[in-house]
N, C-alpha and C positions, 0 to 999 in steps of 0.2 A: 576492580576488586583490590583489596588491600594487599600490599606486597610484604615480603619478609622484612625489608628495610624499613617500611612504614611501621611495622609492629615493633621492631627494635628501637626506633626513634621514640615511640610513645612510652617506652619504659623509663625514660628519663623524666621523672616527675617528683612529687613530694611524698612518695610512699615511705612508710616507716617499717623497714625490714630489719629486725634485730637478730644479730648473729655474733656470738662470742663476746657479748657485753657491749657491742657497738652497733650503731646504725649504719647500714650499708648505703653508701653515697649514690652508687649507680649500679643497679643489678645487672644491666646489660654488659658491664665491663668488669664485674667481680668474678673471680675464679670459681666461686661456689655456684653462680647462677648463669654465667655467660654460656657454658656449654649447652644447657637445656634451653636457654633462650634462643640460641642459634638453631637448635633442632626445631623448635616451634616455628621460627622464621622460615625454615625450609618447608614446613608443612603449609604455611600460608602461600608460599610460591607455588607449591604443587596444586593448591586448590584452584588455580586458574584453569586447570584441566577439567574441572567439573563444576564450572559456574553455570547457573540457570537464572532466568528472569524470576524475580520475586513476584508471586501472584498478587501481592498487595501493592507493590510500588513499581514493578517493571524493571527495577534495577538488577544488574547482574550480581548475584550473590552466591555464596557457597551452598551447594545442594544440601549439605549436612545441616544447615540451619533452617531448612524449609520442611514443613510437615508433609509426609508422603500422602498423596491423594489418589494414588492408583497403584496397581501391582507393579507397573513399570517404574513408578517413583520409588517403590520400596526396593526393587532390585538395584536401581541406580544408587540409592542410599548405601546399600551393602557394598557395591563396587567401589564407591568413593571412600567409605570407611575402611575398606580393605586396602586401598591405595595408601592411605595415611598410615595404617598399621604396618604395612610392609616396609614403609620407609624407616620405621623405628624397630622393625622386627617384633613388634608387640611389647616393647619394653617401656613405652610411655603410656602409663595406665590412665592418665587423665588429660589426654589431648583435647583440643577445643571441641571436638565433635561429641564428647560425652555429655557435658552440660548443654551443649547446643541441641542435642536430641531431646533432652528434657524440656527445654524452652519451646522447641517446635511443637511438642505435644501439648504443653500448657496452652499455647496460643490457639490450638485447634479446638480447645474446650474452654473458652472463656467463661462459660456459665458456671464452671466449678469454682470460680473466684468471686462470685456475687458482685458486690459494688466495686470491686477492684478489677473487674474483667478487662476493661480497656487498658489498664496499666500493663497487664500481661501481654496483650496484643501489641501494644506500642513498644514494649521492651524487646520482644522477639524481633520486631521490625528493625529496631535500632541495632541489635546485635548482628543481624544479617547484613544490614546496610553498611555497617562499619567493620565487619569481620572481626568482632571482638572475641578475645579469649576469656571465657568466664570459667572461673574455678568455683567450687562450692564448699561450704562448711555446714554440714547438716547433722552433726552428731554432738551431743553435749559433752563437756569435759567429763572424764571418768572419776567423778567425785564419789558417786555411789551408784552401783547398778541395781541396788535393792529398792531405791526410792527415786522419785522424780524431783525436778528442780525446786518445787514448792516446799519440799521437806528437807532441803539442805541448809546447813548452818551458813550464815552470811547472806547478804542481800545481793541478788543478781550475780550469781556465779555463772549459771547459764545465761546467755544473752536474752534480755527481756526488755519490755517497755518500761522505761523509767518515767517518761513524761509524754503527754499528748499535747500537741500544739495545733494552732489553726493551719499552719503550713506543713506539718509533718509530725514525726515522732522522734524522740530521743531514746536511744537504746544503750544499755550498759550490760557488761558481762563478757563471756567468752564462748567460743564454739570451736570444734575441731571437725575434720582434719583437712585443712585446705591444701590438698596436694596440688603443687604447681602455683599456689597462690602468690608467691613472691614474684613470679614472672607473668602473672595474668593481668588482664586489663581491669576486670571486675570480679566481685565475689557474690555469688548467690548464697544467702544465709537463710536457713530454715531448720526444721527438726524432723527427722524421719523416725526417731524413737517415739513410741506411743506415750502420750501425756494424759494426765487426768484433768478434770474440769477445774481443779485447784491450780492448775498450771497455765491458766489463760494468759497471764502476762508474758509467758514464754512461747505461746502459740502464734508465732509470727513468721512471715516469709518476706524477704526484700532483697534488693540487689543494690550494691554501691561500688563505685570505683575503688580500687586498692589504695589510691592516694587520698581518700577521704580523710579530713581532719579528725583526729581522735582514734583512728583505726591503726592497730599495730599487729604485726605478724612476728611471732616468736618461732624461729625455724629449728627443726632438729639438726643434728650435726650433719653437714653436707659431706658427701664422699668424693665429689669431683676434685676438690683441691688436693686430696691425698693421692690421687692417681698420678703416678710418676710419669706416665706417658700413655698415649693411645695404644701403643703396642702392648704395654703391660696390662692395661685395664681398658680394653676396647669398648666395653659397655658402660662402665662407670664414667668414663671420660666424655661420654656423649649424652647419656639418657638419665642422669641422676635427677629425678624430680625432687623438689623440696616439699616436705610436709610441714605444716605450720599450725600452731595454735593462734586463732584470731581473737584479739582482744578489742573490745569496743568501750572506749572511755568517753561516755556521753556523746556518742556519734549521732548526728542529725541525719534523718532519712526523710526526704520530701515525700509527700503523699503519693506522687506519681511513681515512686519506686517501691511502694508497698503492694504486696500481692495477697497476703493473708494477714489478718489483724485480730489478735486475741480470739482465735477461732480454732479450738482443738480439732473439731471434725474437719475443718478446712485444710488442716495439714495433710490429712490422709487423702482428701479429695484431690488435692493438687498432684499427688503422686500416682494414685491408683484409678480415680475416675477419669482422668484425662488421657490415660495410656502412656504417661511419661515414664513410669517405672518399667514398663515392658519395652518401650522403644529405646530408652537409655541403656537398659541392660542387654538388649540385643546388640547394640553398638559394642558394649563391653565384651560380649562373647565373641563377636567378630574379631576384636583385638586379641582376645585370649587364644582363639584358635590359631591366629597367625604366630603368636609367641610359641605355642606348643609345637607347631610345625618347624619353627626355627630350632628348637631344642632337639626335636627328633632328627633333623638334618645334622646337627652337631654330633649327636650320638652316633649316627651312621658313619660320619667321616672319621670319628675317633676309632671306631671299630675297624674301618678300612685301613687306616694308617697303622694300627697295631697288628694288622694281618689276621684278625680273628673274626672277620665278618662272615665267614663260611662255617664257623663252628656251630653245631646245633644249639647249644645253650645260648650263644650270643644272638643267633637268628631268632630264638624264642623271645629274648629281651627286646630286640628291635621290633618284632611282631607285636609285642605288648604295647610298645610306644605307638606303632601304627594304629592299633585298635583304639587307644585312648584319644589320639589326635582325630581320628575319623569319627569317633563318637561326638566330639564337640563340633566339628565341622558339619556333621550330618544334622545335628540339632539346630544349628544356625540356619541351614537350608530348609529344614522341615518347618521351622517357625515362619519362614518366608513363604514356603509353598502352601501352607495351610492358613496363611493370613487372610484377614477379611476386613472390610471397612466397618467402622462403628457408626453410630447414629449421626455423627457429625462429619462423616466422610474421611476420617483419619484411618489409614490402613495400618492396622496394628499387627506386628508379628504375633503368631499364635502363642498363647501363654503356656500350654502344656509342655511342648518340647523345650521352650526356652527355660522355664523354671525347673524342668526336670534336670537339664544339664547343669544349671546353676547350683542345684543342690549337691552336685558331686564335685564342684570346683575345688573345695577344700581337701578333697581326697585325690583328685586327678593330678594336681600340680605337684604335691610332695612325691607322688609315685613316679611321675616323669623325672623329677630331679633324682629320685633314688636309683632309677635305672641308669641314668647318665653317670651318677657317681660310681656305680658298680663297673661301668665300662671304662671309665678313665682310671680307676684304681689309684695307684701311687704316682701315676704319670703327672698329675697336677701338682704334686709335691716335689717333683724332680726338676722343675723348670728353674732357670737361673734367676737371680734376684731382680734383674732389670734388663732392658734392652742394651744397656751399656756393656754388659758382658759379651754381647754379640759384636760390638764395635771395638772392643779392646783386643788388640793382637795377643795379649798375654793370656786371656781367657778363651778367646774364640777357638784356638786350636784344640783345647780339651772338649769344648762343646761339639765341634765338628766330628770329633773322634768317638764320643761316647753318648751324645744325645741326638740320635737320628733313628729313622726307620727306613726299611728298603723302599727306595723311590722317593723318600721324603727327607731332605737334608735338614740339618739342625734348625736353621731359622724358621722353616715352615712348620716343623713339629712343635717347636717352642711357641710359635704364634698361635697354633691351634689349641694347645693345652693352656696357654694364658687365657684364651677366650673361654675355655671350659671352666677354668677356675673362677673367672669373673661371673659366670652364670650360676655356679654352684656353691662357691666357698668364700667369696669376698664379702665385705660388709654390704656392698650393693646387692649381692645375691641374697644375703640374709634378710635384708629389708624386703626384697621382692617375695621371698618365701612367706614372710609374715603377711605381706600385703595381699597376696593371692589367697591365702587362707581365709581372710576376712573381707575380701573384695565384695562378695555378695551378701555380706552381713555375717553374723555368727552362724555356725553350722545349723543350729536349731531354727534360726530365722530363714535361712536359705531353703532348708528342707520343709519348713512350714509353707513357704510359697509353692513348692512342688506339690505338697499334699493338697493344698486348697485348689490348685489348678489342674489336678489330674481328674479324669473322668471316672471316678470311683463308682458313680451311679450305674453306668453301663456294665462295669466289671462285676459289681454286686448283683445286678439283675441277671447276668449270665450264670453266676453261681446259684442264685435262687431258682432260676429256671431249671438248672440241672438237678438241684436237690428235689424239686417237685416231681421229677421223673421216676422216682423209685421210693419205696417205703419198706417197712419191716416185713411186708409180705412178698417183696420182690425176690425173684430168683435169677 
């Protein structure tokens, strides 16, 4: 299986990553991308612990890139995804297992892709055999939310088919939001936003290497370079994923890399008929639950250091955190416990508990942060400017005297509250707040999934049965 060093070496190619008006020469060595690339490399090294024979090739591959075909497979998938999530404490939202789960489900249902079925099967096989990190860009640019691409001014703002050739297609336009795209091997490009029949040119799905000619990534401002040290910004300095707008300047895509072609209905089939949406989002909730548990642990430690962890009001707040974390963790396990194989033998996590908790993600995360903010209070504002204040004899004496807690000397207290600030108040924290709010889609989208996958029929039948048990003559 691929090692972390193999992955890092592969990042030295001809990819066009634009940052601060320049092209990044080597992402693996650039301060904006080297930290997250190093973290992804660590994940690939960890994956050696959950390699399995690929059912198609017999090669040892990452379990997370193989469709689960039994309850045991599904449990092993959760355990492997949890191992990766715990290594990053849930702060890497688009680790390679996210899109890997989508591709695994795609390959289990090749019939959903019609004439491009073999392309999907072969691509999953390639990703598994080579342990590729695939990012994705499946949302159109935010030109207008009131209309779709065919109604926008300008030709090919959203990525679409400019030309069809005997050996493939040429695409032009842009797509967002390729989280981790700058340090990925490949990018899966599609559209999860509902389109109309007039949008057929934009109803495509394909995958290309990041270094494909004509492909450019325009990255948001990275936070890692501004992190003065790992002590001052322990999360920012390790886990800052880059989000990017992906631009296609007449990019050639061979036919064997095309999965959906000018097929509006095919876009939805790939996500929902295949089980990809439920398996990929189960991975996401596994990751989310690990992150919430980390934040709950941080809150508990802050309360203990401040000596307030026995106050009834604080215990209530910590109990609320425990309830919220348990809610997400329980939904993850419930989706597994009530899972069942579909008609193609893919074991799908149950939709009702999964989408139910996804519908609350945009409310759970801000509340967890809110409780943590209440518990840290002004403590996150009292920390010194940087770790250098702890190494300078002139400033250290004041810090030792005034910034401590019983049993917790100044360096340890400052270290803890620096972490709390990086989780709640830094730019990195702000990005994660926004990210988790819309991770499952806009709230109406996430709650729409919950509505459609809840067994309202049984609930309504129970109410109707009860109503028929009495009338105006009843006493």
